[in-house]
MIMI-856919 format. One record per residue: x, y, z of N, C-alpha, C, O in turn; residue in three letters. Coordinates in steps of 0.1 Angstrom, whole numbers, padded with zeros to 4 digits, always signed. Example, Ala and Ser with C-alpha at 12.3 -4.5 7.8 and 13.67 -1.06 7.14 Angstrom:
# MIMI-856919
+0132-0057+0078+0123-0045+0078+0132-0033+0078+0142-0033+0085ALA
+0128-0022+0071+0137-0011+0071+0129+0000+0079+0134+0011+0080SER
//
This chain:
# MIMI-856919
+0007-0013-0002-0001-0003+0001+0009+0009+0001+0019+0010+0007UNK
+0002+0022-0009+0010+0035-0009+0007+0045+0002-0004+0048+0003UNK
+0018+0051+0011+0011+0061+0018+0004+0074+0011+0010+0076+0000UNK
-0005+0083+0014-0007+0093+0006+0004+0102-0002+0003+0108-0013UNK
+0013+0102+0005+0026+0113-0001+0033+0102-0011+0038+0108-0021UNK
+0035+0089-0011+0041+0079-0021+0030+0084-0034+0033+0089-0044UNK
+0018+0081-0031+0005+0080-0041+0008+0096-0052+0008+0099-0064UNK
+0008+0102-0041+0010+0117-0050+0024+0122-0056+0026+0130-0065UNK
+0031+0115-0052+0046+0114-0059+0044+0106-0071+0046+0109-0083UNK
+0041+0100-0069+0042+0086-0080+0028+0090-0092+0030+0087-0103UNK
+0018+0097-0089+0010+0107-0094+0019+0117-0105+0021+0117-0117UNK
+0023+0123-0096+0028+0135-0102+0043+0132-0112+0047+0139-0121UNK
+0047+0121-0108+0058+0117-0120+0050+0109-0128+0055+0108-0139UNK
+0043+0105-0128+0033+0098-0143+0030+0109-0150+0034+0110-0162UNK
+0022+0122-0143+0018+0136-0152+0029+0138-0157+0029+0137-0169UNK
+0042+0142-0151+0057+0149-0154+0057+0139-0168+0056+0146-0178UNK
+0059+0128-0169+0062+0121-0176+0057+0121-0188+0065+0120-0197UNK
+0040+0121-0193+0031+0123-0198+0031+0129-0202+0025+0127-0213UNK
+0035+0149-0199+0040+0159-0204+0054+0160-0209+0055+0165-0220UNK
+0060+0159-0206+0074+0158-0210+0071+0149-0221+0079+0154-0229UNK
+0064+0136-0229+0062+0132-0238+0054+0137-0248+0058+0137-0260UNK
+0041+0142-0243+0034+0152-0251+0043+0168-0261+0040+0174-0272UNK
+0055+0171-0247+0059+0184-0251+0069+0182-0260+0071+0192-0267UNK
+0078+0168-0263+0090+0164-0273+0080+0159-0285+0085+0160-0296UNK
+0066+0154-0283+0061+0155-0298+0057+0169-0304+0057+0171-0316UNK
+0052+0178-0296+0049+0189-0301+0060+0197-0308+0058+0203-0318UNK
+0069+0198-0302+0083+0203-0306+0088+0192-0315+0096+0199-0322UNK
+0089+0181-0319+0090+0175-0333+0083+0176-0346+0087+0174-0358UNK
+0068+0181-0341+0059+0186-0349+0060+0201-0353+0053+0204-0363UNK
+0066+0209-0347+0062+0219-0351+0076+0227-0356+0077+0238-0361UNK
+0090+0217-0354+0103+0221-0355+0103+0224-0373+0113+0230-0377UNK
+0092+0218-0384+0098+0220-0395+0091+0235-0397+0095+0242-0407UNK
+0084+0239-0391+0071+0250-0390+0087+0259-0387+0094+0263-0396UNK
+0090+0259-0376+0099+0268-0373+0111+0269-0383+0116+0280-0383UNK
+0117+0259-0391+0126+0257-0396+0125+0265-0412+0134+0270-0419UNK
+0108+0264-0413+0112+0269-0424+0107+0287-0426+0107+0292-0437UNK
+0104+0294-0414+0101+0305-0411+0115+0313-0408+0117+0326-0410UNK
+0128+0302-0402+0141+0306-0402+0145+0307-0415+0151+0316-0419UNK
+0141+0296-0421+0149+0300-0437+0147+0311-0444+0155+0317-0451UNK
+0132+0314-0442+0126+0324-0450+0131+0339-0450+0129+0348-0458UNK
+0138+0337-0436+0145+0352-0434+0161+0350-0435+0168+0357-0428UNK
+0165+0344-0440+0182+0338-0443+0183+0345-0463+0175+0351-0470UNK
+0195+0341-0465+0200+0343-0478+0201+0333-0485+0201+0322-0480UNK
+0202+0334-0499+0202+0321-0508+0218+0314-0502+0218+0301-0500UNK
+0229+0321-0500+0240+0316-0495+0238+0313-0480+0242+0301-0478UNK
+0233+0320-0469+0232+0311-0457+0226+0305-0454+0226+0301-0442UNK
+0215+0298-0466+0203+0290-0462+0210+0278-0455+0206+0275-0444UNK
+0221+0271-0460+0225+0260-0453+0238+0259-0453+0246+0250-0455UNK
+0238+0275-0448+0252+0273-0436+0252+0278-0425+0260+0274-0417UNK
+0243+0290-0421+0237+0292-0410+0224+0287-0405+0213+0292-0408UNK
+0229+0274-0394+0216+0271-0389+0214+0277-0374+0215+0268-0366UNK
+0213+0285-0370+0203+0292-0364+0190+0288-0367+0185+0285-0378UNK
+0181+0288-0353+0169+0289-0360+0165+0310-0362+0161+0316-0372UNK
+0166+0313-0351+0171+0327-0351+0178+0332-0361+0189+0329-0359UNK
+0177+0339-0373+0187+0342-0378+0195+0360-0374+0188+0370-0373UNK
+0206+0359-0373+0216+0371-0372+0210+0385-0379+0206+0396-0375UNK
+0211+0380-0389+0205+0394-0399+0191+0388-0408+0192+0382-0419UNK
+0182+0391-0403+0168+0386-0403+0164+0395-0425+0168+0406-0427UNK
+0160+0391-0430+0162+0392-0443+0140+0394-0447+0131+0387-0452UNK
+0140+0407-0442+0123+0405-0442+0118+0405-0456+0108+0399-0460UNK
+0128+0413-0462+0125+0417-0475+0121+0403-0488+0117+0404-0500UNK
+0124+0394-0480+0127+0381-0489+0105+0379-0489+0101+0372-0499UNK
+0095+0384-0481+0085+0380-0481+0078+0390-0492+0071+0386-0501UNK
+0083+0403-0491+0079+0412-0503+0083+0405-0517+0075+0403-0525UNK
+0092+0401-0519+0103+0397-0531+0092+0382-0533+0087+0380-0544UNK
+0090+0373-0522+0083+0364-0525+0069+0366-0529+0064+0358-0538UNK
+0060+0375-0523+0049+0382-0532+0048+0386-0546+0040+0381-0554UNK
+0057+0393-0548+0058+0401-0561+0064+0390-0570+0055+0385-0577UNK
+0077+0382-0572+0079+0379-0584+0073+0363-0587+0071+0354-0579UNK
+0071+0364-0602+0065+0358-0610+0049+0353-0606+0042+0342-0607UNK
+0046+0367-0599+0028+0367-0596+0024+0360-0588+0012+0356-0589UNK
+0034+0354-0576+0029+0348-0565+0019+0350-0561+0011+0340-0560UNK
+0011+0368-0555+0001+0376-0552-0010+0368-0561-0020+0364-0555UNK
-0008+0366-0573-0023+0363-0581-0025+0350-0577-0037+0346-0576UNK
-0014+0340-0576-0013+0325-0573-0023+0324-0558-0032+0315-0557UNK
-0022+0332-0549-0024+0337-0533-0041+0339-0535-0051+0334-0528UNK
-0042+0349-0545-0054+0356-0545-0063+0348-0551-0074+0349-0547UNK
-0060+0338-0562-0067+0324-0568-0075+0314-0561-0086+0310-0563UNK
-0062+0310-0546-0066+0301-0540-0075+0308-0531-0086+0302-0532UNK
-0076+0316-0524-0083+0324-0518-0100+0323-0526-0110+0322-0519UNK
-0101+0323-0537-0111+0326-0539-0118+0310-0542-0129+0305-0540UNK
-0109+0306-0548-0109+0288-0551-0115+0281-0537-0125+0273-0537UNK
-0110+0286-0527-0110+0278-0516-0124+0281-0508-0131+0273-0503UNK
-0125+0293-0509-0142+0301-0505-0152+0294-0515-0160+0287-0508UNK
-0153+0293-0520-0161+0289-0535-0164+0273-0530-0174+0270-0524UNK
-0155+0265-0533-0153+0255-0533-0159+0247-0521-0165+0237-0523UNK
-0156+0255-0505-0161+0250-0496-0175+0255-0492-0182+0246-0487UNK
-0180+0267-0493-0190+0271-0496-0197+0262-0502-0206+0259-0494UNK
-0199+0256-0513-0203+0252-0523-0207+0234-0515-0217+0227-0515UNK
-0196+0231-0512-0195+0215-0503-0206+0213-0490-0213+0203-0487UNK
-0206+0227-0482-0211+0224-0469-0225+0230-0476-0234+0224-0471UNK
-0229+0237-0482-0246+0241-0487-0251+0231-0490-0263+0228-0485UNK
-0243+0221-0500-0250+0210-0512-0245+0193-0499-0252+0184-0500UNK
-0235+0194-0491-0235+0186-0487-0243+0187-0475-0248+0176-0470UNK
-0245+0200-0470-0258+0199-0456-0270+0193-0464-0273+0181-0461UNK
-0277+0199-0473-0287+0196-0477-0290+0177-0481-0299+0169-0479UNK
-0278+0177-0488-0280+0162-0489-0278+0148-0473-0282+0137-0471UNK
-0271+0156-0466-0269+0150-0454-0288+0152-0444-0295+0143-0438UNK
-0289+0164-0447-0301+0162-0441-0311+0155-0446-0318+0148-0439UNK
-0310+0155-0460-0324+0143-0466-0324+0131-0459-0333+0124-0454UNK
-0304+0128-0461-0303+0113-0457-0307+0112-0446-0310+0100-0443UNK
-0307+0118-0439-0306+0119-0421-0323+0119-0415-0326+0114-0404UNK
-0334+0125-0427-0347+0134-0421-0355+0128-0430-0366+0124-0425UNK
-0354+0124-0444-0369+0120-0451-0366+0109-0458-0354+0106-0463UNK
-0378+0100-0460-0379+0088-0463-0385+0087-0477-0397+0091-0478UNK
-0377+0083-0488-0377+0081-0496-0369+0064-0507-0363+0056-0501UNK
-0371+0063-0517-0374+0047-0522-0358+0051-0528-0356+0061-0534UNK
-0350+0042-0525-0336+0042-0531-0329+0055-0520-0319+0061-0522UNK
-0334+0055-0512-0324+0064-0504-0310+0058-0496-0299+0064-0496UNK
-0311+0046-0490-0296+0037-0487-0287+0036-0496-0276+0039-0496UNK
-0296+0030-0510-0286+0029-0522-0277+0040-0526-0265+0038-0529UNK
-0287+0056-0527-0283+0065-0532-0269+0068-0522-0259+0073-0528UNK
-0267+0066-0508-0265+0072-0501-0248+0063-0497-0238+0069-0493UNK
-0249+0047-0499-0240+0040-0504-0231+0044-0513-0219+0047-0512UNK
-0242+0045-0525-0233+0052-0542-0221+0063-0537-0209+0062-0538UNK
-0231+0075-0528-0222+0081-0523-0206+0081-0519-0196+0085-0526UNK
-0207+0073-0503-0198+0064-0502-0186+0058-0508-0174+0058-0504UNK
-0194+0053-0519-0186+0042-0527-0176+0052-0534-0166+0046-0538UNK
-0177+0065-0536-0168+0070-0549-0159+0077-0537-0152+0086-0541UNK
-0158+0074-0521-0144+0074-0516-0134+0070-0516-0123+0074-0512UNK
-0140+0055-0523-0130+0045-0527-0121+0048-0540-0111+0041-0544UNK
-0126+0056-0545-0122+0061-0560-0107+0069-0562-0108+0081-0566UNK
-0095+0065-0559-0086+0076-0560-0088+0092-0570-0091+0092-0582UNK
-0086+0103-0564-0087+0116-0581-0076+0111-0593-0079+0107-0604UNK
-0066+0113-0590-0056+0101-0599-0062+0094-0610-0058+0095-0622UNK
-0072+0087-0605-0075+0072-0612-0088+0078-0620-0093+0071-0629UNK
-0095+0093-0618-0105+0095-0623-0104+0110-0635-0113+0116-0641UNK
-0087+0110-0632-0085+0121-0645-0086+0124-0658-0087+0134-0664UNK
-0085+0111-0661-0084+0104-0675-0100+0110-0684-0100+0118-0694UNK
-0112+0104-0676-0122+0106-0673-0128+0120-0672-0134+0124-0682UNK
-0127+0125-0664-0131+0139-0657-0120+0146-0670-0125+0156-0668UNK
-0111+0148-0679-0105+0159-0684-0112+0156-0700-0115+0165-0708UNK
-0115+0141-0704-0124+0143-0710-0139+0145-0710-0145+0145-0721UNK
-0145+0146-0697-0159+0150-0695-0156+0168-0694-0167+0175-0694UNK
-0144+0174-0693-0148+0189-0689-0139+0193-0704-0136+0205-0704UNK
-0135+0186-0714-0129+0191-0724-0146+0190-0735-0147+0198-0744UNK
-0154+0180-0732-0165+0179-0740-0172+0195-0739-0173+0203-0748UNK
-0176+0195-0723-0182+0207-0719-0176+0218-0721-0181+0228-0716UNK
-0167+0219-0726-0157+0237-0728-0152+0239-0714-0152+0250-0711UNK
-0149+0232-0707-0143+0239-0693-0131+0238-0691-0125+0241-0680UNK
-0126+0232-0701-0108+0232-0699-0106+0244-0700-0112+0252-0707UNK
-0091+0246-0688-0086+0258-0684-0096+0272-0680-0094+0283-0683UNK
-0106+0268-0674-0119+0278-0668-0115+0274-0650-0108+0265-0644UNK
-0125+0287-0645-0123+0290-0631-0136+0275-0630-0136+0269-0619UNK
-0142+0273-0636-0156+0267-0632-0152+0253-0634-0155+0245-0626UNK
-0147+0251-0641-0140+0236-0649-0130+0232-0635-0129+0221-0631UNK
-0125+0242-0631-0120+0239-0614-0126+0237-0601-0123+0232-0591UNK
-0139+0243-0607-0141+0243-0591-0149+0230-0588-0147+0224-0577UNK
-0157+0226-0598-0165+0219-0597-0159+0205-0593-0162+0200-0582UNK
-0153+0200-0600-0148+0187-0597-0141+0186-0581-0139+0177-0573UNK
-0139+0198-0580-0133+0199-0563-0148+0197-0554-0150+0187-0547UNK
-0155+0205-0555-0173+0204-0546-0178+0189-0551-0183+0182-0543UNK
-0176+0185-0562-0181+0168-0561-0171+0163-0552-0176+0160-0541UNK
-0155+0162-0554-0152+0158-0543-0153+0158-0532-0151+0146-0527UNK
-0155+0165-0526-0156+0165-0512-0171+0167-0502-0173+0170-0491UNK
-0179+0161-0515-0191+0161-0509-0192+0146-0502-0197+0147-0491UNK
-0188+0133-0506-0189+0124-0502-0185+0122-0486-0192+0114-0480UNK
-0175+0127-0479-0170+0130-0468-0179+0140-0460-0184+0136-0449UNK
-0181+0150-0465-0193+0157-0459-0201+0152-0460-0205+0155-0449UNK
-0210+0144-0464-0222+0140-0461-0224+0131-0452-0232+0131-0443UNK
-0215+0123-0455-0210+0113-0440-0213+0117-0428-0221+0115-0419UNK
-0202+0126-0430-0202+0133-0413-0213+0140-0410-0216+0141-0398UNK
-0218+0146-0417-0233+0158-0413-0245+0148-0416-0256+0154-0414UNK
-0246+0137-0420-0256+0129-0417-0254+0122-0406-0265+0117-0402UNK
-0245+0119-0401-0243+0113-0390-0247+0121-0376-0251+0114-0367UNK
-0247+0136-0375-0247+0142-0370-0261+0150-0366-0265+0154-0355UNK
-0267+0150-0380-0281+0152-0384-0288+0141-0377-0296+0145-0367UNK
-0287+0127-0380-0294+0119-0376-0294+0118-0359-0303+0111-0354UNK
-0283+0124-0349-0282+0123-0338-0294+0137-0333-0301+0138-0322UNK
-0294+0142-0338-0303+0156-0340-0321+0154-0324-0326+0143-0326UNK
-0324+0158-0318-0333+0152-0310-0345+0154-0319-0346+0166-0323UNK
-0356+0143-0324-0366+0144-0329-0374+0157-0322-0378+0166-0329UNK
-0375+0155-0310-0387+0166-0307-0385+0186-0310-0393+0195-0312UNK
-0372+0185-0308-0373+0198-0317-0378+0202-0331-0384+0211-0335UNK
-0373+0192-0336-0380+0198-0352-0400+0194-0347-0410+0200-0352UNK
-0401+0186-0341-0417+0188-0337-0423+0199-0332-0434+0203-0336UNK
-0414+0207-0322-0416+0220-0320-0418+0226-0330-0429+0230-0332UNK
-0405+0227-0341-0404+0236-0350-0419+0237-0356-0425+0246-0360UNK
-0421+0225-0356-0436+0223-0372-0442+0229-0362-0444+0241-0365UNK
-0445+0227-0350-0458+0231-0343-0457+0251-0345-0466+0258-0349UNK
-0448+0254-0341-0449+0268-0346-0448+0270-0360-0445+0282-0364UNK
-0451+0259-0369-0453+0268-0385-0441+0260-0395-0445+0256-0406UNK
-0430+0258-0392-0417+0258-0396-0419+0245-0408-0423+0234-0404UNK
-0417+0245-0422-0416+0233-0429-0403+0226-0427-0395+0228-0418UNK
-0401+0218-0436-0390+0209-0439-0377+0218-0439-0368+0217-0431UNK
-0377+0231-0451-0368+0241-0456-0364+0248-0437-0354+0245-0431UNK
-0375+0256-0434-0373+0261-0421-0366+0255-0410-0359+0261-0403UNK
-0370+0239-0409-0362+0236-0399-0350+0231-0403-0343+0227-0394UNK
-0345+0231-0414-0330+0227-0418-0317+0238-0415-0306+0239-0411UNK
-0332+0245-0421-0324+0262-0420-0320+0267-0407-0308+0271-0404UNK
-0330+0267-0400-0330+0278-0386-0335+0265-0375-0344+0267-0367UNK
-0328+0252-0376-0325+0246-0362-0316+0235-0366-0306+0234-0358UNK
-0315+0226-0377-0304+0215-0379-0290+0223-0384-0279+0218-0381UNK
-0292+0236-0392-0280+0238-0398-0269+0247-0383-0257+0245-0380UNK
-0276+0254-0379-0275+0262-0368-0265+0249-0355-0253+0247-0353UNK
-0274+0245-0350-0268+0232-0343-0258+0223-0351-0253+0214-0344UNK
-0254+0223-0364-0243+0213-0367-0231+0222-0368-0222+0218-0376UNK
-0229+0236-0360-0219+0241-0362-0205+0231-0358-0194+0233-0364UNK
-0205+0222-0349-0193+0215-0348-0188+0205-0355-0176+0200-0356UNK
-0202+0200-0365-0198+0188-0379-0193+0197-0387-0183+0195-0393UNK
-0198+0210-0388-0198+0217-0403-0181+0221-0399-0172+0218-0407UNK
-0178+0226-0390-0165+0227-0389-0158+0220-0388-0146+0224-0386UNK
-0161+0209-0389-0146+0197-0392-0152+0199-0410-0141+0199-0416UNK
-0159+0200-0416-0160+0195-0427-0152+0208-0439-0146+0207-0450UNK
-0157+0223-0426-0148+0231-0431-0130+0229-0436-0124+0230-0446UNK
-0126+0227-0421-0114+0224-0423-0108+0215-0429-0098+0219-0436UNK
-0112+0201-0429-0111+0195-0438-0105+0193-0454-0096+0187-0459UNK
-0122+0207-0457-0119+0206-0470-0112+0221-0477-0108+0223-0489UNK
-0113+0230-0467-0099+0241-0469-0084+0235-0470-0075+0240-0477UNK
-0081+0223-0461-0065+0221-0464-0064+0211-0475-0053+0209-0480UNK
-0078+0204-0480-0077+0197-0499-0077+0205-0508-0072+0202-0518UNK
-0084+0216-0505-0086+0227-0517-0069+0237-0516-0062+0238-0526UNK
-0067+0241-0506-0056+0252-0508-0048+0244-0510-0042+0247-0520UNK
-0043+0232-0505-0032+0222-0508-0033+0215-0525-0024+0209-0530UNK
-0041+0215-0529-0043+0212-0547-0038+0215-0553-0037+0227-0555UNK
-0032+0205-0563-0015+0206-0572-0023+0203-0584-0026+0210-0593UNK
-0028+0185-0581-0030+0183-0594-0042+0184-0605-0043+0183-0617UNK
-0047+0186-0595-0062+0187-0611-0056+0205-0614-0061+0210-0624UNK
-0051+0210-0609-0049+0225-0613-0036+0218-0629-0039+0220-0640UNK
-0029+0214-0625-0021+0206-0637-0026+0206-0648-0023+0211-0659UNK
-0037+0195-0645-0046+0191-0651-0056+0200-0659-0060+0196-0670UNK
-0060+0211-0653-0073+0211-0662-0065+0231-0664-0067+0237-0675UNK
-0057+0237-0654-0058+0248-0660-0042+0248-0668-0034+0239-0667UNK
-0039+0261-0677-0033+0266-0684-0025+0277-0685-0014+0279-0691UNK
-0032+0284-0679-0031+0297-0678-0025+0306-0664-0033+0307-0655UNK
-0012+0311-0664-0016+0311-0652-0018+0320-0641-0012+0321-0630UNK
-0030+0328-0648-0030+0338-0640-0052+0331-0633-0062+0336-0628UNK
-0047+0316-0640-0059+0309-0633-0053+0301-0620-0061+0296-0612UNK
-0041+0299-0619-0030+0291-0612-0033+0291-0599-0031+0301-0593UNK
-0037+0282-0590-0037+0283-0574-0020+0283-0569-0009+0280-0574UNK
-0025+0287-0559-0006+0291-0548+0000+0275-0547+0010+0271-0540UNK
-0005+0269-0553+0007+0255-0552+0014+0257-0561+0026+0258-0558UNK
+0011+0259-0573+0015+0260-0586+0023+0272-0589+0030+0273-0599UNK
+0021+0283-0578+0024+0293-0575+0041+0289-0569+0051+0292-0574UNK
+0040+0285-0562+0057+0280-0551+0063+0275-0563+0075+0276-0564UNK
+0054+0269-0576+0071+0264-0581+0078+0278-0587+0090+0278-0590UNK
+0072+0288-0589+0083+0299-0593+0093+0300-0593+0101+0304-0601UNK
+0095+0294-0573+0110+0292-0570+0120+0287-0573+0132+0290-0570UNK
+0113+0276-0580+0119+0265-0585+0124+0262-0598+0117+0256-0606UNK
+0136+0264-0600+0142+0266-0612+0147+0250-0617+0147+0241-0610UNK
+0151+0249-0631+0154+0239-0636+0169+0236-0631+0171+0224-0628UNK
+0181+0247-0628+0192+0245-0621+0192+0250-0606+0200+0246-0598UNK
+0185+0257-0605+0189+0264-0589+0174+0266-0582+0166+0273-0587UNK
+0172+0259-0568+0159+0265-0565+0159+0278-0553+0169+0276-0545UNK
+0153+0288-0549+0154+0300-0540+0149+0298-0528+0139+0303-0523UNK
+0159+0289-0523+0149+0287-0510+0143+0296-0501+0132+0295-0496UNK
+0151+0303-0501+0145+0317-0491+0133+0323-0495+0125+0327-0487UNK
+0130+0323-0509+0120+0326-0512+0107+0320-0509+0097+0324-0503UNK
+0111+0304-0516+0101+0298-0515+0096+0291-0501+0085+0286-0499UNK
+0108+0293-0490+0101+0292-0475+0094+0306-0471+0088+0305-0461UNK
+0095+0319-0478+0085+0331-0474+0072+0324-0479+0063+0321-0471UNK
+0071+0321-0492+0062+0319-0501+0053+0312-0494+0041+0315-0492UNK
+0061+0298-0486+0053+0288-0478+0046+0293-0466+0034+0293-0462UNK
+0058+0300-0464+0050+0310-0448+0036+0315-0454+0026+0310-0450UNK
+0036+0322-0460+0026+0331-0462+0014+0323-0467+0003+0328-0466UNK
+0018+0310-0473+0006+0297-0476+0004+0294-0465-0009+0292-0464UNK
+0010+0291-0455+0002+0288-0443-0006+0296-0437-0015+0291-0431UNK
-0003+0307-0436-0007+0313-0426-0026+0317-0425-0032+0320-0415UNK
-0031+0315-0437-0046+0312-0439-0048+0300-0430-0053+0302-0419UNK
-0044+0289-0434-0046+0276-0429-0047+0277-0414-0056+0271-0408UNK
-0039+0283-0407-0039+0283-0391-0050+0293-0390-0057+0290-0380UNK
-0054+0303-0396-0066+0316-0393-0076+0306-0393-0082+0303-0382UNK
-0080+0298-0405-0089+0290-0403-0091+0280-0390-0101+0279-0383UNK
-0079+0273-0388-0079+0265-0375-0084+0270-0360-0091+0264-0353UNK
-0079+0285-0357-0077+0288-0347-0094+0297-0347-0099+0302-0337UNK
-0099+0296-0359-0115+0302-0358-0125+0297-0355-0135+0301-0350UNK
-0121+0280-0361-0127+0274-0360-0127+0260-0348-0135+0251-0348UNK
-0117+0262-0339-0112+0253-0330-0120+0252-0318-0122+0241-0312UNK
-0124+0265-0313-0140+0263-0307-0150+0257-0310-0157+0251-0301UNK
-0153+0256-0321-0167+0248-0330-0165+0229-0326-0173+0220-0322UNK
-0150+0229-0328-0149+0215-0331-0147+0210-0314-0151+0199-0312UNK
-0140+0219-0302-0142+0210-0287-0154+0212-0282-0157+0207-0272UNK
-0162+0219-0289-0174+0223-0284-0179+0208-0292-0183+0199-0284UNK
-0180+0206-0302-0184+0188-0308-0181+0179-0299-0189+0171-0296UNK
-0166+0179-0293-0159+0170-0291-0168+0164-0275-0172+0153-0270UNK
-0168+0180-0270-0173+0177-0256-0187+0176-0255-0193+0171-0246UNK
-0193+0180-0266-0211+0176-0267-0214+0162-0268-0223+0157-0262UNK
-0203+0153-0278-0205+0139-0280-0199+0134-0263-0205+0125-0257UNK
-0192+0138-0260-0191+0132-0247-0202+0131-0241-0205+0120-0239UNK
-0211+0139-0237-0223+0141-0227-0229+0134-0232-0232+0124-0225UNK
-0236+0133-0248-0244+0128-0253-0242+0108-0248-0249+0101-0241UNK
-0229+0107-0255-0223+0095-0248-0226+0089-0236-0219+0079-0233UNK
//
């Protein structure tokens, strides 16, 4: 038997070991980010010779050069536009479909839902040939809409799956109360189900923002004009056939990470709410 003092000491030791381990994992995960920011503030000559994480002479002008060189700013704004339109489309269409699968009863409902889920097993590059032929016949090659629509389609399956599960757990008593107050199906979806689904929607937004913001292959397939290219294509400006401008590349990558961090910080509280709500319900 442990004495109270020994029990407290053992418990403290276990907590300390767990915190030290988590701290080591966090440092390991964050180190590449620190190294990227540090490299963005160095010169081409010192990026591989100066191993200090805090440069002695930080080159802040690298960020201005990265933004202006090769139209990187245009690529950045293009990605903002694409990400906003695609994620908005996925949330609206996916939430409508998920609510229909969760609450409406119609013939073939389960079959259609499984058909949506089956599309998740098809890798995106595996559909490139068929996708290119389809977009070419529709005259959507090298157009913004031809780049946006496939991404909306690609993000729907997972979004519908996540939101349907959440909508199914909503109490039906709330819907009955809304019907008594005169709400129809659309009113219940828009005024009741959608606001309550904020935690699940936050997860959908984060997943799809990451996917669209980091997309590269589809842009190379569909787009040819530099004015239409997204951010990941813009980063290739700093990579030449014989030399790579690493400080400018790292500055561009740092700029590309900032919107993702902002979105995550904004959505974080909704995710935590969803986790705690699920724990209470469970």
